[in-house]
C-alpha positions as a printed Julia matrix, in Angstrom:
394×3 Matrix{Float64}:
 -42.88  26.25  -14.07
 -39.48  25.56  -15.65
 -38.54  28.99  -16.9
 -35.04  29.43  -18.23
 -33.87  32.83  -19.14
 -30.71  33.3   -21.13
 -28.82  36.59  -20.96
 -27.12  35.61  -24.27
 -25.33  32.69  -25.9
 -21.56  32.82  -26.33
 -18.98  30.46  -27.81
 -18.35  27.2   -26.0
 -14.64  27.86  -26.03
 -14.08  30.85  -23.76
 -11.02  33.02  -23.58
 -10.46  35.06  -20.46
  -8.31  38.09  -21.01
  -5.62  38.88  -18.49
  -5.48  42.25  -16.82
  -1.97  43.36  -15.97
  -1.75  44.97  -12.54
  -3.72  44.52   -9.34
  -5.96  47.59   -9.19
  -9.09  47.14   -7.12
 -12.36  46.82   -9.04
 -15.21  49.13   -8.02
 -18.88  48.21   -8.26
 -19.65  51.46  -10.03
 -17.87  50.41  -13.22
 -14.68  48.86  -14.59
 -11.67  50.14  -16.53
 -12.05  50.57  -20.28
 -10.78  47.87  -22.61
  -7.19  48.27  -23.78
  -7.69  46.42  -27.05
 -10.24  46.69  -29.83
  -9.74  43.07  -30.98
 -12.89  40.96  -30.76
 -12.81  38.51  -27.87
 -15.08  35.59  -27.04
 -17.82  36.3   -24.54
 -17.3   35.45  -20.89
 -20.36  33.48  -19.77
 -21.41  33.65  -16.13
 -24.17  31.41  -14.79
 -26.9   32.7   -12.5
 -29.26  30.25  -10.8
 -32.04  31.92   -8.82
 -35.62  31.38   -7.67
 -37.93  33.14  -10.11
 -40.84  30.86   -9.24
 -41.83  28.96   -6.1
 -41.43  30.03   -2.48
 -38.21  31.93   -3.2
 -39.76  34.17   -5.82
 -39.95  37.06   -3.36
 -36.14  37.18   -3.59
 -35.23  35.94   -7.08
 -36.65  38.74   -9.26
 -34.65  41.47   -7.53
 -31.56  39.25   -7.68
 -32.11  39.06  -11.43
 -32.37  42.84  -11.57
 -29.15  43.16   -9.62
 -27.02  40.9   -11.82
 -28.44  42.36  -15.04
 -27.71  45.91  -13.92
 -24.15  44.95  -12.99
 -23.55  43.19  -16.32
 -24.91  46.14  -18.27
 -22.69  48.62  -16.45
 -19.63  46.41  -16.75
 -20.13  45.95  -20.49
 -20.76  49.66  -20.96
 -17.41  50.28  -19.28
 -15.46  47.83  -21.47
 -16.45  44.4   -20.19
 -13.94  41.88  -18.89
 -10.74  43.36  -20.31
 -12.55  43.91  -23.59
 -14.66  40.74  -23.61
 -18.42  40.95  -23.17
 -19.79  39.56  -19.92
 -22.86  37.45  -20.73
 -25.27  36.1   -18.14
 -26.92  32.69  -18.46
 -29.88  32.88  -16.07
 -31.88  29.82  -15.01
 -34.83  29.49  -12.66
 -34.28  26.82   -9.99
 -38.02  26.93   -9.15
 -37.11  27.13   -5.44
 -36.52  23.36   -5.41
 -33.53  21.1    -4.92
 -34.27  19.24   -8.15
 -34.56  22.5   -10.06
 -31.26  23.7    -8.65
 -29.43  20.48   -9.49
 -30.82  20.5   -13.04
 -29.79  24.12  -13.59
 -26.29  23.59  -12.17
 -25.78  20.5   -14.36
 -26.9   22.4   -17.44
 -24.65  25.36  -16.73
 -21.54  23.33  -15.95
 -21.82  20.75  -18.74
 -23.79  22.44  -21.51
 -23.3   26.17  -21.11
 -19.73  25.83  -19.83
 -19.96  28.96  -17.71
 -16.85  30.29  -15.98
 -18.64  30.47  -12.62
 -22.13  30.34  -11.12
 -23.84  32.89   -8.88
 -26.55  31.35   -6.69
 -28.81  29.66   -5.91
 -31.33  31.7    -3.92
 -32.21  29.3    -1.08
 -29.95  27.36    1.3
 -32.05  24.21    0.79
 -31.26  24.33   -2.9
 -27.62  25.17   -2.32
 -26.78  22.03   -0.35
 -28.12  19.94   -3.25
 -26.77  22.0    -6.17
 -23.36  23.12   -4.93
 -21.92  19.57   -5.07
 -22.64  19.56   -8.82
 -20.42  22.6    -9.31
 -17.8   21.23   -6.94
 -17.64  18.01   -8.95
 -17.28  20.02  -12.17
 -14.68  22.27  -10.51
 -16.74  25.34  -11.36
 -16.49  28.21   -8.85
 -19.71  29.29   -7.15
 -20.46  32.53   -5.34
 -23.49  32.03   -3.11
 -25.47  35.26   -3.19
 -28.15  34.62   -0.57
 -27.42  31.31    1.19
 -27.22  32.15    4.89
 -27.64  28.76    6.54
 -24.82  26.82    8.2
 -22.5   24.49    6.27
 -22.6   26.44    3.01
 -18.85  27.2     2.92
 -15.8   26.09    4.88
 -16.82  22.8     6.46
 -19.74  21.99    4.21
 -22.46  19.56    5.22
 -21.96  17.47    2.09
 -18.15  17.24    1.8
 -15.22  19.12    0.23
 -16.32  22.52   -1.07
 -13.2   24.43   -2.04
 -14.87  25.81   -5.18
 -17.72  27.35   -3.17
 -17.66  30.95   -1.88
 -20.3   32.99   -0.09
 -21.03  36.68   -0.63
 -24.11  36.61    1.62
 -23.95  37.31    5.34
 -24.51  34.08    7.25
 -27.11  33.8    10.0
 -24.36  32.69   12.37
 -22.94  36.21   12.02
 -26.15  38.25   11.76
 -28.28  36.65   14.49
 -25.88  37.25   17.42
 -25.94  40.97   16.61
 -29.73  40.93   16.34
 -30.07  39.25   19.73
 -27.63  41.7    21.29
 -29.64  44.68   20.04
 -32.91  43.07   21.14
 -31.58  42.8    24.67
 -29.67  46.07   24.98
 -31.91  48.46   23.03
 -35.33  46.79   22.97
 -35.2   45.4    26.53
 -36.24  41.91   25.49
 -36.03  39.5    28.43
 -38.22  36.62   27.24
 -39.33  35.19   23.91
 -41.2   32.38   22.23
 -39.11  30.87   19.44
 -41.02  29.8    16.32
 -39.53  28.15   13.24
 -40.24  26.18   10.07
 -38.88  22.75   10.89
 -38.75  21.44    7.3
 -36.52  24.1     5.76
 -32.73  24.22    6.17
 -32.48  28.0     6.35
 -35.24  28.16    8.98
 -34.04  25.25   11.12
 -30.44  26.51   11.03
 -31.69  29.95   12.08
 -33.69  28.36   14.91
 -30.57  26.65   16.28
 -28.52  29.87   16.01
 -31.25  31.95   17.67
 -31.61  29.38   20.46
 -27.89  29.34   21.17
 -27.55  33.12   21.24
 -30.75  33.84   23.15
 -29.66  31.37   25.82
 -26.11  32.73   26.07
 -27.49  36.28   26.3
 -29.68  35.37   29.26
 -32.97  35.84   27.39
 -35.56  33.29   28.52
 -37.08  31.07   25.83
 -40.55  30.39   27.2
 -41.53  27.97   24.46
 -40.35  26.54   21.14
 -42.98  26.11   18.45
 -42.33  24.28   15.18
 -44.48  24.5    12.07
 -44.22  23.52    8.4
 -43.09  25.91    5.7
 -46.18  24.83    3.73
 -48.69  25.64    6.48
 -51.24  28.15    5.21
 -52.82  28.8     8.62
 -50.49  29.77   11.46
 -53.2   31.04   13.8
 -52.74  28.04   16.12
 -48.98  28.37   16.57
 -49.23  32.15   17.03
 -52.04  31.8    19.59
 -49.92  29.31   21.51
 -46.95  31.67   21.39
 -48.9   34.67   22.68
 -50.34  32.56   25.52
 -46.83  32.51   27.02
 -46.83  36.35   27.35
 -43.29  36.84   26.01
 -41.63  40.2    25.39
 -41.17  39.2    21.76
 -41.83  36.43   19.28
 -38.79  35.22   17.36
 -39.58  33.66   13.99
 -37.04  31.83   11.86
 -38.64  31.31    8.45
 -38.71  32.44    4.85
 -40.85  35.39    3.81
 -44.06  33.43    3.15
 -44.49  32.01    6.67
 -43.04  35.21    8.18
 -45.8   37.28    6.58
 -48.43  34.95    8.03
 -46.85  35.1    11.49
 -46.81  38.92   11.39
 -50.45  39.08   10.3
 -51.62  36.62   12.96
 -49.67  38.42   15.71
 -51.13  41.75   14.64
 -54.68  40.35   14.74
 -54.28  39.15   18.31
 -51.81  41.59   19.86
 -51.05  44.7    17.78
 -47.68  46.19   18.57
 -46.15  42.9    19.72
 -42.46  42.79   18.85
 -41.52  40.18   16.24
 -37.86  39.41   15.54
 -36.78  37.51   12.44
 -33.8   36.38   10.41
 -32.69  37.0     6.85
 -36.07  35.89    5.49
 -37.48  39.18    6.77
 -35.08  41.34    4.74
 -37.28  41.93    1.71
 -39.75  44.73    0.96
 -42.23  41.94    0.14
 -42.69  41.58    3.89
 -43.83  45.19    4.11
 -45.93  45.05    0.95
 -47.76  41.86    1.94
 -48.05  42.22    5.71
 -48.76  45.95    5.61
 -49.24  47.5     9.05
 -48.61  44.09   10.62
 -44.94  44.35    9.6
 -44.45  47.56   11.57
 -41.82  47.14   14.27
 -40.35  43.86   12.97
 -36.61  43.52   13.61
 -33.93  41.6    11.7
 -30.2   41.53   11.01
 -29.33  42.48    7.44
 -26.31  42.48    5.15
 -27.21  45.78    3.5
 -28.97  49.03    4.27
 -30.63  51.29    1.71
 -29.62  54.46    3.53
 -25.91  53.61    3.74
 -24.2   56.87    2.61
 -21.15  55.14    1.12
 -20.6   56.54   -2.42
 -20.55  53.1    -4.06
 -23.88  52.21   -2.44
 -25.43  55.57   -3.37
 -24.27  55.06   -6.97
 -25.83  51.6    -7.03
 -29.13  52.81   -5.58
 -29.31  55.66   -8.09
 -28.55  53.36  -11.06
 -31.04  50.73   -9.88
 -33.83  53.27   -9.44
 -33.11  54.74  -12.87
 -33.37  51.33  -14.53
 -36.21  49.73  -12.55
 -38.11  52.7   -11.11
 -37.95  51.2    -7.61
 -35.56  51.02   -4.68
 -33.29  47.95   -4.59
 -33.41  45.53   -1.68
 -30.71  43.53    0.07
 -31.01  40.65   -2.39
 -30.48  42.92   -5.38
 -27.47  44.51   -3.66
 -25.87  41.15   -2.89
 -26.41  39.85   -6.43
 -25.06  43.06   -7.98
 -22.04  42.97   -5.7
 -21.29  39.34   -6.53
 -20.91  40.18  -10.23
 -18.29  42.8    -9.4
 -16.53  40.46   -6.99
 -16.31  37.9    -9.79
 -15.19  40.58  -12.26
 -12.31  41.49   -9.97
 -11.12  37.86   -9.99
 -11.69  37.42  -13.75
  -9.49  40.41  -14.5
  -6.69  38.84  -12.47
  -7.03  35.38  -14.05
  -4.27  34.47  -16.57
  -5.22  34.24  -20.24
  -6.43  30.74  -21.16
  -8.01  29.13  -24.21
 -10.56  27.11  -22.27
 -12.39  27.32  -18.96
  -9.65  26.64  -16.4
 -11.71  27.01  -13.27
  -8.91  26.26  -10.81
  -7.07  29.42  -11.82
 -10.22  31.49  -11.42
 -10.92  29.87   -8.05
  -7.42  30.81   -6.9
  -8.04  34.44   -7.82
 -11.44  34.5    -6.07
  -9.66  33.29   -2.94
  -7.41  36.36   -3.13
 -10.36  38.77   -3.24
  -9.76  41.68   -0.91
 -10.95  45.26   -0.71
 -13.41  45.17   -3.61
 -15.68  48.19   -3.25
 -19.34  47.15   -3.38
 -22.72  48.37   -2.09
 -22.14  45.95    0.81
 -18.95  47.79    1.73
 -15.34  46.8     1.05
 -15.52  43.1     0.34
 -13.06  40.31    1.14
 -13.27  36.53    1.54
 -11.82  34.9     4.65
  -9.97  31.58    4.79
 -13.29  29.7     4.89
 -14.46  31.4     1.66
 -16.99  33.36    3.72
 -17.68  37.09    3.78
 -16.56  39.37    6.57
 -18.76  42.47    6.76
 -20.84  44.77    8.92
 -24.24  43.66   10.19
 -27.11  46.16    9.89
 -29.81  45.52   12.49
 -32.96  47.08   11.08
 -36.51  47.69   12.24
 -39.52  48.42   10.05
 -40.75  51.91   10.9
 -43.32  53.8     8.86
 -43.08  51.15    6.16
 -39.28  51.43    5.78
 -36.28  49.46    7.02
 -34.63  51.75    9.61
 -31.17  51.21   11.11
 -31.21  50.69   14.9
 -27.63  49.58   15.66
């Protein structure tokens, strides 16, 4: 199960080239190198879930970072230095994440790490990077306590480029009430998963404040293979909708069980729903499902259209939100790297300072900036699955 994939191996001593000026980096390429002198590679760590429960998200994240690195290097790299990815599989576990982060900070000596995939893994692995003073950009960790006031202590080297559930869920609930006329729900959640339990608490708070009645709360385990009992109990309450806070695996089972018993019943989910794997695995049962997303395939912004075109050309498939976030994170890091003073070793504090100054970077997610809590500020796309496609409804 321990699969480690290396984008390439570079020198242990890394030189980051300075880029004079403050021009904004665009996620459709980077300026050409100004010098032909050979420069040491710039190694960037990527820790994602290529196996385990998160493997519905990790492979497209891998596609996203590899596409970004290829395009950046084709356009001149990091001020003339090649950007090299060191990709490790965290196996969707806390132990796997900690092992990968330790390897990348102490052995690979990467300039920064993108990842991991799951919030559960992040709260265990991020402290490793913090201790090593290695900047991290979280590319899909949407639970609470990931940045700002972190659950585990000081986290000033941790940044998040993924829309948090505390931002997305309020918009989802608002649309459910105003556009879908939801007045009552049953709230289901995986009680043994940080992402899911955080989402449950956020849904509960916002449903209550919006005046939507929660008829019943039903907890289950993320490892349950049969959710017929919980779904039957939920439907017995005759709600307007079922709200499910879980990762894709349980979400697919909930959708299938709901469809067996009450076809057409509205199901509302969190970020775990924002993958085409939901549609592919649940089929017709996914039709009508609603969630709040950080990205939308049909966004007409030129940078997003360029990304979608390049992704389809390389992988012969549409990207998803997780590919878009991973791709964007590489360009966000590139912007900071190009503003980091020239050094002869990995001086992470200087890179961290430049990441903090990130503002207006053009990405498929929109113009990207970090706020004072190292979190992203961006638009929320509330989407509904219609005719097998994510369709914008807000």
